[in-house]
N, C-alpha and C positions, 0 to 999 in steps of 0.2 A: 396890682397897682397899674395905673395908666402910665404911659411914657412921660406925660407932663408931671405927674406926681413923682416919678422916679428922678426926673431931671431936677426938680426942686429939692428933693431929698439929697441927691448927689452934691448939689451946690453947698449943702450944709455939712455933709459928713465926709466928703472926699477932700483932703487938704490941698490938692493940686488940680489944675485944669486938664484939658485934653480929653474929657469924657463925653462932651456934648454930642459928638458924632456917633457914639456907641449905639448899637441896637439894644432893645429892651433887655434881652438875656445877658448881654455883656455888661450893661449898666448895673443890673442886679448883682452880678459877680463882683464888680468893682465896689459897690456899696458894702457887700458882705465882707470883702477883704479889708476895706477901710475900718469898719466897725470892730473887726476882730483884732486890730492892732491896738495894744493897751494905751500907748501914748496918744493916739488919735481919739480913742474912745474917751480918754480923760478930757481932752479938749472939747469934745462934743458935750459931755456931761457938764463941764464948767460953763458952757454957753446957756444952759437951762436955768430957769428961775428956781427959787426955793420951793415953790409949790409943785413944780414938775419933778424936782429931785425927791421930794417927799412922797409923791404919788408913785414914782418908780420904786422907792424903798418899800412902800406898802405892798406893791405887787410882788416884789422879791420876797418879802416876809411871808407871803401866802404861797410859798413854793414856786414862785415865778408866774403864777396865773391866778386870776380871780374872775368870777362871773361878771360879764359886761354890766349887768344891772347894778351890781354892788359898786363897781368902779364909778358908774354914772351917778349913783346916789351920793357918793362921797366927793367926787371931783368934777362931775358934769361930763358931757359928751361933745362930740364934734360933728353931729349930724347936720347942723346949719351952716357949716363951713365949706368953702369951695374945695374940691379935690384937685384943682389946678394949681398945685403947690409951686409950680414954676413961676406963677404970677401972683398968687395970693398966699401969703404965709399964714398958717393957722394961728389962732390966738388962744384957744382953749388948752387946758392941761392935756386932755386926751389927744387933741390935734398936734400939739407940740411934740409929745412923745412919739406919736406915729410918724410925724414929719421927720424926726431925727432917727427913725429906724429902730427905736428902742421898745416899741409896743406894737403888737400885731393882734389881729382878731383871729379866733379859731373856734370851731364848733366841736363839742364832745357830747355824744349822746343827746343831740338836738338842743344843747344849751350853748349859748354864745358866751365866749370868754375873751378877755384881753390877756395877753401873755407877753412876757419878755423872752426874746429868743434865747434858747438854752445855751448857745455858744457864748452868750454875753454875761450870764449869771455871775460867774466867779469874778471876772474883772470889774463888773459893775458894783458888786458888793465891796470889793477892795477900794474902788474909787470913792464910793459913797461914804465908806467908813473913814477914809482920809479927810473927807470934806465935812464931816459931822462936827458940830461944836462939842467941846468937852462937857460932860454931865456931872 
């Protein structure tokens, strides 16, 4: 991630100020710390729309990752969106999930995947289950 992207992400996921002067590595640590706190993660998930929460659930239901192309086919991609998240908030489902630090890209055996960070799986499942309508 660029410093601009991380600054935009921090604005969304860190519930307090004071991080704008951090260097890139410090900012990454603060974002990780914020996302691994259950109450803060709950706030972040509640800020998402229904489509983003559904997409997040889908990735978690696929053991936390799925091929990028499969996600793109179902939810679209963020290739046309600015990576300067400090100034331009993503609008796509993929862009919103990445912007909130809930979805990352990874490559395994030369196949591109989207994945939910492992440290967030358990809390995200719990949060999404609490916010699901009764069936």
